[in-house]
Backbone as numpy.savetxt, mean C-alpha at the origin, in Angstrom:
# Nx Ny Nz CAx CAy CAz Cx Cy Cz
11.24 -8.81 -8.54 10.39 -7.87 -8.40 11.22 -5.99 -8.53
10.84 -5.34 -9.93 11.49 -4.34 -9.41 10.80 -3.00 -9.70
11.21 -1.58 -9.04 10.38 -0.46 -9.36 11.52 0.26 -9.71
11.14 0.86 -10.42 11.55 2.24 -11.27 11.11 3.26 -10.51
9.83 3.54 -9.95 9.51 4.72 -9.46 9.64 4.75 -8.04
10.48 5.34 -7.32 10.33 5.41 -5.48 9.43 6.49 -5.04
8.47 7.25 -5.69 7.61 8.19 -5.10 6.87 7.20 -3.72
7.22 7.95 -2.63 5.94 7.54 -1.81 4.15 7.60 -1.28
3.76 6.53 -1.44 2.74 7.05 -1.20 1.86 8.25 -0.54
1.15 8.85 -1.29 0.97 10.39 -0.15 -0.33 10.35 0.59
-0.99 11.26 1.54 -2.53 10.98 2.00 -3.04 10.74 0.88
-3.08 11.87 0.25 -4.07 12.21 -0.90 -4.51 10.52 -1.50
-3.22 10.03 -2.01 -3.58 8.76 -3.17 -4.36 7.83 -2.25
-4.83 7.73 -0.76 -5.71 6.83 -0.22 -7.18 7.25 -0.26
-8.35 6.65 -0.39 -7.92 4.88 0.29 -7.62 4.01 -1.19
-6.59 3.52 -1.57 -6.33 2.20 -2.39 -7.45 1.17 -2.59
-7.74 0.94 -4.04 -8.78 -0.17 -4.43 -7.95 -0.80 -4.58
-8.93 -2.37 -4.66 -7.80 -3.77 -5.32 -9.17 -3.69 -6.48
-8.74 -3.76 -8.10 -9.67 -3.99 -9.41 -9.32 -5.65 -9.05
-9.26 -6.76 -9.20 -8.71 -7.50 -10.13 -7.41 -7.46 -9.07
-6.44 -8.57 -10.16 -4.99 -8.36 -9.22 -4.59 -6.89 -9.47
-4.71 -5.29 -9.94 -4.23 -4.38 -9.39 -4.72 -3.85 -8.45
-3.44 -3.10 -8.05 -3.94 -2.00 -6.39 -3.85 -0.98 -7.13
-4.94 -0.09 -7.01 -4.74 2.03 -7.47 -5.10 3.00 -6.57
-4.57 3.88 -6.54 -4.25 4.96 -6.09 -5.46 5.12 -6.22
-6.38 6.50 -4.76 -7.54 7.07 -5.71 -8.15 7.80 -6.65
-7.40 7.90 -7.09 -7.38 8.55 -8.47 -7.78 8.11 -10.33
-7.03 6.52 -9.30 -7.32 5.75 -10.26 -5.80 4.84 -11.21
-4.83 5.93 -10.82 -3.76 5.10 -11.03 -3.03 3.74 -10.79
-3.08 3.20 -11.30 -2.51 1.09 -10.81 -0.94 1.69 -10.32
-0.50 1.07 -9.13 0.34 1.33 -8.51 1.19 -0.55 -8.29
0.45 -1.20 -8.14 1.37 -2.26 -8.20 0.13 -3.80 -9.53
1.00 -5.01 -9.06 -0.32 -5.89 -9.39 0.16 -7.16 -8.72
-0.63 -7.56 -7.95 -0.66 -8.70 -6.97 -0.57 -9.81 -7.40
-0.75 -11.13 -6.41 -0.41 -12.57 -7.19 -1.62 -12.83 -8.16
-2.30 -12.61 -7.00 -4.18 -12.82 -7.49 -5.27 -12.10 -7.30
-6.59 -12.06 -7.14 -7.29 -10.60 -6.74 -6.96 -10.66 -5.73
-7.61 -12.02 -4.89 -7.68 -11.93 -3.41 -6.49 -11.45 -2.79
-4.96 -11.50 -3.28 -3.86 -11.13 -2.41 -4.02 -9.16 -3.14
-4.72 -8.72 -3.70 -4.79 -7.48 -4.37 -5.55 -6.58 -3.16
-6.99 -7.78 -2.81 -7.65 -6.81 -2.03 -6.77 -7.07 -0.37
-6.32 -8.31 -0.26 -5.55 -8.19 1.16 -4.90 -7.02 1.38
-3.85 -6.61 0.17 -2.99 -5.22 0.31 -3.88 -4.27 0.30
-4.66 -3.97 -0.34 -4.58 -2.84 -0.70 -5.78 -2.37 1.34
-6.81 -3.92 1.86 -6.95 -3.24 2.95 -5.67 -2.94 3.69
-4.79 -3.78 3.69 -3.99 -3.67 4.79 -3.13 -2.25 4.62
-2.91 -1.80 3.52 -2.73 -0.34 2.86 -3.49 0.94 3.93
-4.86 0.64 3.27 -5.78 1.47 4.14 -5.59 1.79 5.33
-5.59 0.14 6.07 -5.42 0.68 7.24 -4.24 1.10 7.84
-2.95 1.53 7.50 -1.87 1.61 8.09 -1.48 3.32 6.73
-2.60 3.80 6.77 -2.75 5.00 5.93 -1.55 5.76 6.00
-0.67 6.68 5.92 0.17 7.69 5.90 -0.33 9.24 6.86
0.14 9.52 7.80 -0.76 10.55 8.22 -2.00 10.31 8.38
-2.10 9.25 9.27 -3.61 9.18 10.10 -3.37 9.32 11.34
-4.15 9.79 11.89 -4.54 10.26 13.34 -4.91 9.14 14.20
-3.85 9.07 15.16 -4.45 7.66 16.15 -5.34 8.55 16.92
-6.12 7.69 17.24 -7.28 7.68 18.36 -7.31 6.64 19.61
-6.37 6.54 20.00 -6.53 5.11 20.72 -5.63 6.46 21.65
-5.09 7.04 21.50 -4.31 8.19 22.69 -2.87 7.59 22.73
-2.37 6.64 22.45 -1.11 5.74 22.44 -0.12 6.51 21.55
0.75 6.33 21.62 1.94 7.10 21.23 2.46 6.17 19.82
2.67 6.25 18.74 3.08 5.56 17.56 4.34 4.98 17.71
4.83 4.00 18.82 6.02 3.86 18.42 7.29 3.08 17.27
6.04 2.75 16.23 6.34 2.05 15.26 7.50 3.15 14.01
8.26 2.73 13.71 9.02 3.55 12.86 8.07 4.31 11.17
8.66 5.03 11.05 7.59 6.13 9.88 8.03 5.38 8.76
7.89 4.03 7.97 7.77 3.88 7.12 6.25 3.62 6.27
7.11 3.57 4.42 5.55 3.62 3.62 5.03 2.09 4.10
4.04 2.48 3.92 3.54 1.01 4.15 3.12 -0.31 2.89
3.43 0.28 2.14 3.81 -0.26 0.58 4.75 -1.08 0.67
6.27 -0.57 1.16 7.41 -0.96 1.90 7.47 -1.57 2.67
7.04 -1.52 3.56 6.40 -2.45 4.58 6.02 -4.15 4.09
5.17 -4.10 3.74 4.46 -4.86 2.99 5.35 -5.99 1.81
6.42 -5.28 1.29 7.30 -5.48 0.70 7.76 -6.24 1.09
8.31 -6.32 2.19 9.56 -6.32 2.96 8.98 -7.91 3.35
7.90 -8.01 4.06 7.26 -8.93 4.46 6.72 -10.10 3.54
6.01 -9.89 2.21 5.35 -10.25 0.86 6.36 -10.37 0.12
7.22 -10.12 -0.51 7.73 -9.72 -1.84 7.85 -10.33 -3.12
7.57 -11.64 -2.94 6.87 -12.49 -4.15 5.63 -12.37 -4.69
4.25 -11.52 -3.69 3.16 -11.59 -4.43 2.42 -9.84 -4.49
3.77 -9.01 -4.65 3.51 -8.25 -5.31 4.24 -7.63 -6.21
4.10 -7.00 -7.66 4.73 -5.77 -8.86 4.66 -4.67 -8.32
5.76 -4.20 -8.47 5.19 -2.33 -8.52 5.17 -2.08 -9.51
4.36 -1.02 -10.06 4.56 -0.60 -11.41 5.04 0.23 -11.46
5.92 0.91 -12.56 6.84 1.94 -12.44 6.27 2.86 -12.81
C-alpha cells in the first residue's frame, strides 16, 4: 500500500462515508479503497468516532497522542486499506 498524498484529514472532511469498497470524505472525494464493503463500513465508522478536533464530553483529559485517525488504522490494519492519491 502506498500513498502519494500525505495531507491529513481535516474536521470539515467528516463524517466520512463508505460506498461499496470506497471510503469518501463528506464532499464525496474518495480517500481510500478497502478490502471489502464490510471493511470500508467498519473503517468509516471508526474514523467518524475519532474525528479530529472532536470535543471530549466525558470531562476526562485526552491522554492519547495526536495522530491522524487514518494513520492509526493503517498501523493496525495495513492489509485492509489502500489509500488513494
